[in-house]
C-alpha positions, 0 to 999 in steps of 0.5 A: 500500500502506498500513499502519495504526497497529498496523503491519499491511497494509490494502488501499489502497482499503478501509483504514478510517481512524479519526479522533478529535476531542478536544472539550469538549461535543457537544450544548451550545454553552456554548463558542460557535461553536467547539463548533458548528464541531467538531460539524459537522466530526465529522458531515461527516467521518463521512459519508465512505467508509472513515472512522470518527469518534470523539469524546473528551469529558470527560463525555457524557450519554445524550442526547450518546451517542444524538445522536452515534449518529445519525451513527455517531459513537462516544463515548469518555470519559477516565479521571477523576482527583480534583483534575483539571479535566474538560478536563485529563482528556482527556489520559488516554485510556480503556483499550483506546482506539486511533486513527489521527488525533487532532484538537484545537483551541486551547490547551485541549484542544488541548495534550492532543493531543501527549500522546495522540499519544505514548501512542497512536502516532498522528498529531496535527492541531492546529486554530487558531481564533484569534490570541490576540495580536490578540484582546487588542489592544483590551483595556485591562488592563495584563497583557492584551497580555503574556498574549495574546503568551504564548498566541500563542507557546504556540499556535505551539509546539503547531503546530510539534509537531503533524503537521499544522495546520488553520487556520480561515479565510484570515486565520489561515492567512496569519498562521500560515503566516508564523509557521511558515515558519522551522521549515519547517512547510508542512503547513497545511490551510486550512478555510473553515467552511461552513453549519451545517446540522445545527444551523440547517437551517430557514430563518428566517421573516419577523417581523411586528413594529413593533420591530426586535430586534438581537442581539449576544453578549458576557459584558459584562466589560471585555474584551468592551466593548473586544474584542467591541465592545459599546460600538459596538452600544450607541452605534449603537442609542442614536443610532437610537432618538433619531429612531425609538424602535423598535430593541431591543438584545438582549445575550446572554452575561451570567454567570448572576445578573449580568444586572442588573449588565451592564444598568446598565453598558450604561446608562452609554452612554445606552441606555434600559432599554426598549430593552435586553434582557440574557440569560444564555447558554443551553447548549442548542444548540436554544435558540440556534436559537430565539434567532435566530428571535426577532431581525431582525439579528445584529451582530459589531462586532469582527473581530480575532483569530478567524473570526467563527463566531457570525455564521456561526451566525446566517447559517446560521439565515438571519438578516441579519448585519452584521460587521466588515470585519477578520474572517475571515468578512468575507474569505470573504463578499467572494467571495460575491454579496450578501456585501459588503452585510453588511460594515461598514468604519468605526464610523460606518457601523453606524448607517446599515447598521442603519437600512437593515436595518430599512427593508428588513426583508423584502428583507434577510431574502430576501437573507440566505436567498440569501446562505446558499445561495450561501455553502454552495455556495461553501464546501462542507463535503463537498468540503473534508472530502474534501480534508482526509481525502486529506491525512490519508491522505498523512500516514498513508502517510508514517508507514506507510512509516517503520513498514514499513521498521522492520517489514521490518528486524525481519523480515529479522533474524527470517528470519536467526535462523530460517534459522540455527536451521533449518540447525542442525536440518537438519544434526543431522537429516542426521547422525542419518540418516547414522548410521542408514544406516551402521549398517544397511549394517554389519549387512547386511555382517556376519550374525553381528552380526545374530544376536548382536543379536536385540533390534535393531530392524534385524533384519527388513525389517518392523522396518527399514520401521518405523524409516524411517517413524518417521524420516520422522515425526520429520522432518515434526515438525521441519519443522512446528516450523520453520514454526511458529517462523517464523510466530511470529517474523514476528508478534513482529517486527511488534510486534503480535498483530493479524493479522486484517485481516478485522476492520478490513474488517468494520468498514468493511463495517459502516459502508458498510452503515449508509449503504446505506439498509437500516435497520429503521425505520417510514416515514410512510404515503402520499405525501410532504406538501408541507410536508415537501417544502418543508422538505427543499427548503430543507435539502438545499442544494447537493445538490439535483441529486444527490438529483434523480438518485436519484429516479425520473422526474427527467431531466437535462433537468429538472435543467438546466431547474430550474437555469436557471429558479430562482435560489436553491438552496432554490427549486431543491430545492423545485421539483425535489421537487414535480416528482418528486411530480407525475411519480410520484403515489402512488409518491412515498412516504417510503421512496423519498425515504428511499432516495434521501437515504441514497444514497452520492451524497447521504449525508443520513441525518439528513434521511432519519430526520428527515422519513421516519421515524414 
């Protein structure tokens, strides 16, 4: 039995849980990998049954709302107050807004989760993305270490106040488990981010060029040179170009208008301007995918403090990567085949590893594609989000038990009050009835009294019957009033006037209907093209076998044979789709493919709309 945040009962299996993520942006990526992470998490959670996902965002454009609607995600904006920064307005939820779970990340906007929790009476999950104390270890500013310590202590306090903590990666999980052990905070969920399919779903193609372009992100301030490791990348490329002048370093993230200033500072390390490109960061997420398609290698020379979401974005795009051994992503890659080849242990090794990547460019690109597929299979978003939601339901169940006990206490008190009032009314009714019966008996014994009271309603039998009928009607009205009083008291005791659970079940039913594959769209005509099959084969990833089971004329024997004969997920997906097209001929149309993709076992409505609709 479960009770929702309003305090009324919902069936355990049909309960619709409303989850709201407090974020800073949706379609853009000006905040780096954390925006990509929260976006992917929201999308994956929205694909689960009986889960309604919302985002609370400072300002949402029409494009943001339309894009979120593709995944059945609702968009809310906070109240606006003059003098407040947009991110600080997130603590003021819109009127009429309600939710069961609030998820926030970092100090900002994460700190607003505690205010929303108190105002909405919901549960609060705090997401930890970095260890601020480790982030500043390599910064040279005098105040950097003390600032990092203060930020780390603030995040620890946020974790203590939250109902649940979600850490991104094993490294952060160990750090915060230890820090929260003394306060007996054991409700910590570890998330290893999977591949970002929604943003980088297309496999990178080989680039035929004599030059070898290397990408590194960084703003170019003092902190970046020491923390991000820009100096490591610049020194390595400079040394390589002394022998073979084919390496180009592309630094992205300079503030607008300061690209030239950053280029001059990088030049102090000896790199030639002919081998250096400096760009500002484009906020559009689609441009980030285009940027990855232009380069041959992505570097992440630093590893302290965070997981390494930027490098994971590059891996999601199928780009070869080299990362520092001391990052959360490196720890995750150690468990995946080919993963160790991407990890650099010591600073002198960067030169050797970059050179190898250029000499075996096509091989490394193929390995990056296979690594991407195996990483996706190892760290599956769907499985982790399902486990996360299970933990959230357990969290709500405990909250519901507290509310249920309080509700039952109020209901018992109401019953006592109603019972006492009903007893008083019943005694009054019995007293009046006894008095009337006594009067009738007295009249029957004394005929003279009957004659002297001509106007009395008790003279005739007919009039006597009327009096009894009137008395019965009064008793019925009394009984109805008592029942009405009891019903209203129960409603008031629950603390809410929401007594229509059909509305919630209707919402859940509507959500399931959205995934049923019944939609008013115009499908492409004819058989599915080989180009679309190839695109889908790469994008479907670990769900290729689930999709196969929803397509006609694909048997379990076929699935086993494909799994044995094909090494990568993309190869398995494409070969399976080709077999489906061969076996079905003209019946291998876009509507059939669409229905299979939106099936509950597959849940890739995004791919269905992208590939099958006109």
